[in-house]
C-alpha positions, 0 to 999 in steps of 0.5 A: 500500500505504501508503494502505491502512494498511500500513508499506512499507520499501524495501530497496536495495543499493549498492557502498559506504556513506558515513558521512553521505550515501546512495550515488549508486548505490543500487538497489532490491532489494525492499519489506517490507510490515508490516501493523497489527493493531488492538486490538478495543477501539480503536474503542470507546475513541475513541468514548468520548473523543468522547462525553466531548468529548475530542479525540484526535490521532494524531501519528506518525513514519510515512507520513501516508497510512499513519497516516491509513488506520489512524485512518480504520479506527477512525473517528477524525474527520479521518483522511481529511486527514492532515498531513505533519509536514515541511510544518508551520510552524516552531515556534520563537520566532525570526524565522523561526518561526511558533508561531501558525500551528503552533497553528492547524494542530494545532488544525485536523487530527487525524492527523499523520505524519513528525513529528520528536520536537521537533515533537511537543513543539512541538505539545503546547506549541501545544495548551497555548498555546490553553488545552487540557489535554493528555495525551500517550501514547507508548512510544518515546524520540522521545516523551519530550520531548512526554511530559515537557511534557504536562499528563499524560504516559502511557507504555506499560509495554512502551515505553522506559525514558526514556518511563516515567521522565518519565511520570506514568502508566504503562499496565502492560498497554500498552493504550490502552483502560485510559484511559477508566476512568481518566478516568471515575474522575477525573471521579467523584472530582473531581465528587463532592468538589465536591458533598460539599464544598458540603454540609460548607461549608454546615454550617460557614457556618450553624454560624458564624452560630449561634455568632456570634449566640449569643456576640456578639448574645446569642441563645439557642442553639436546640439540644442536642448530640444535635439537631445529631447528628440534623440533620448525619446526615440532611442531610450525613453519610448523603447525602454517603456515597452522593453520594461513591460515585455515578457522575459524568461531569461534567468538571473545571472550574477555580475549585473553591474560589470556586464552592463558596464562592459557593454554600455561604456564602450558603446556610449564612448563610441557613440560620442566619438561618432557624433563629434566626428560627423559634426566636424565633417559636416562643419567642413562641408561647404555650403551647409548651414548651422541647422544642417550641421546640427541635424547631421549630429542628431542623425548620427547619434540617433542612428547609433542609438537605434543600433544600440537599441537593436542589440539590447532588444535581442532577440529581435522578435516581431514586436521588437523589430516593429519597435525599432523600426517605428523609432527609426521611421519617426525621425524622417517623419519629423523631418517631413512634417513642417511643424515638427521640423521647425520645433526641433530646429532641424534642416535636412542635409544633402544626401551624401551627408545622410549616407555618411551618418548612416555609415558611421552608425554602421561602423559603431554598431559593428564595434559595439557588437564586440562588447556584447556579453553574449550567451554566457553560461548561466551558472548553477541551476536553481533549486526548489525543494518541496516538502 
């Protein structure tokens, strides 16, 4: 019956009940069999975590065969090979303990039964020692130690006060299926923060280049304030609004600040240099008015900004291509509408200047691609441990 996924409790009677030991004349009186009713969405929840490369481990104080049978009905990998917690290696750091063996056992199996509270805590520590980020869910007092030590402690709302007190997250409806939206939202927020941070730090970098070139090197500042408003709106403000709200399933990776700076600083510096170069070339072109020279600088920085946006928005799915294309089409529209052209103080330069600005932007885009962090390994897999 236990192997079929049912909890089996033996009732026995004796003539007397000593304080610390079972009486020698115990006689079996009957079996109480408790069936488990699985939530309809439990299997789908486990499949979601498998798709997201998050490993689920079931740790319980019940019979290992019972726990394995229930996990097997949900399709959990490794459920057919449950481990009895009493057979796990000692976890302490004493001479008799073997933390490395415990970590190896926890890493290799998915279902554990007859696990004591201290063992749950040791198993969480073993996973963390192997470089994993561990989320622990539980509802009983015996889960409190492990919940407290886990990177993320998740308590059930119907669980004990002790587990709710030490947990960072409490599921008020006591439904494990609430975690996939939590994971998805966390990844969306963190991933999109990194995207938008790259945009804004790129702007900071080229603004510093322009400021230093003007204030220290003596270059002529190429913009009016309204020009910068137009550039920032089309390359940063409007795109970042949509990118911040977009779905994003990218896993969190450590090294957020170095990774953003490794792209934004070189890209911004290249953008500033390209703008100054285009403006100086336009100033040396005979017959161009000041408005045309400034428009050349606006075009160059705007095309470079759009090139940076196309890199940051990767992968370029349909709506992202539409977003970049709409921002690129907005600038010619501003030049074609008389009111907008006068408001932003723009005047279209000759075709050769247009081509030169696009060529400079293309060169900057090619160099900027060299600084993209690219597809780096995301590191150790996340671990969600469920009891």
